[in-house]
Every structure is written in C-alpha cells, then in structure tokens.
C-alpha positions, 0 to 999 in steps of 0.5 A: 199205623196199619189203618193209616198206611192202608188208607194212604196206600188206597186214596194214592191208588185210586187217583192212579187209576184215573190216569192210564199213563201210570206204569207199575213203578210210577204207582209205586213211586205215587202212593209211597210218596204220599206215606213220606209226609205221615209216616217217614219211617214207613217211607223209608223202609218201602223205598229201600226194599223196593221189590217187597213194595211192588209186591204189595202194588201187584196185590193192590192191582189186583184188588186185594186189598187186605192181602196187600195191607197186611204184606205192608205192615208186615214188611215195615216191621219186620225191617223196622225192628231188625233196625231198632234193635240194632240202632245205636244207643242215642237214637234208641234213647231218642225213640223211647224219649219221644214215645214217652212224650206221646204217652204223656200227651195221650194221658192227658187227652186221650187215654184209650190211645196209650193202649193202642200205642202200646200194640202200635196198632193206632186208630184213626181217632188216635192218629187225628187228635196226634197229628194236630200236635208237634210231638207226633212228627218228633216221635216219627222223626226219631224212628226214622233216625233209628231205622236209618242208624240201625238198618246197616249195622250188625247185630247187637247183644239184647238185654237179658231178662234178669238184667231187665229185671233189675233195672225195671225194678230198681232204677225205674221202681216197678213193682212186681204187681205194675210188671204184670199189669204191663204185660196184661194192659187189658186187666187195667183202665187206659189211665192207669195203663198211661201211668204205669207206660210213662214210669216203664219208659222214663228212660232218662232214670235209668243208669247210664250204661243201661239206658241203650240197651234197655231202649233197644229191648222197648221198641224192637221185637224179641224176634229182631235179628 
C-alpha cells in the first residue's frame, strides 16, 4: 500500500502542477480522488481527516516526497487500525474472510505476496497481480466497510492472549511450532507461510462466540484504541 499511495499521489501532483489554476484545496481533492478507485479505505480515511491530508499535500508541494509518503501511510494506518479494532463482528469477520481469499490466490500464483500482505507492504508486482482479479476489489471494499463501521464506535475489549491461544490451537489446530513460524515468517518458505496463514485465518472454523473478537485482533494493531 505504501508504494501504491506514493505512486498515485505523485502522478496526481504532477498533473496538478501542469496547471496553475489549482489551489491547495483543489490539489488535495485531486490526488485523494485519484486514490479512490484503487484504495477506497485510504480514500475514506483521508476524506474524513482533511487537516492531515492538507499537511501531506503541503509536504509534497514543498518537495518533501519521502516525508509526505511516511505521513500519509501513518495517517491511514492510524485511523484504519483504530476503526478496525472497534468494528462490529460481521464487518471484522468479512475482512478476515476476504484476506484469506487473497492469501489463497497468492499461494497459487505468487507465494511471495503472502509475506507482503501479512506485513501490509505490498510491492508493485504483487499489486499488479492482484489488480487483475475480482477478489482484490472485494478485499478493499470489506476494509472500507469495516472502517466505516468502526470509526465512530466506542472501544471494544481486545481478545486476551490466553483466549487467542486457545482459539488458535483448539479451533484452528495450529501447533506451537507453527505459531512460532507465523511470528517469525522470514524463517520459512513463502509457500509454507501461505499455508500457515490460511490455517491461521480460517475464521469459519472458530466457534461463533469468538469469531468477532478473533477477527478484530487479527486486522488491527495491538496499539489501536
């Protein structure tokens, strides 16, 4: 996502620079609108937080592209994670389902992409592969809906570690050795990582009373509030 956002914004700013009639607000809306079709959750977050978007725009206009890129990714992740941690069960579960669809596709077509997806750092190569599918837009839309669902909710208690361990080992059948591999994915092959990720995100195998909490824990950072 980091590279995609940077590319889209850079192209939009180059286009706006060719015509002096654009004011700052127009420039901001121009590049945010460029993002909309390819990353609807980033679009929604930036539209909801225009002061941060204008700050990013000023960085780009001043030639501070690297700083602007870092700021934009930080803003998107901050508000997305917070909303995801508060999303309702159905919305959170759907994000996990769609994530598992992506992982299943990558495992068959480009296993290296599984590691990138889990790190939330998709390369342009992986994006180019995913954008030829129908599952990627559905994955992004599920994220947008989870953001919209959770952005105004009160905090929801996060699943504690003992409960998560119980769900992972008993419901999903993940062994202690496999848990260690997921924690340190660099130590295993891309194909093996894809297989373990699919197993770890098999949300429908989890008892219904725990699915929502498990889904929220998997789609949001521990720091999300």
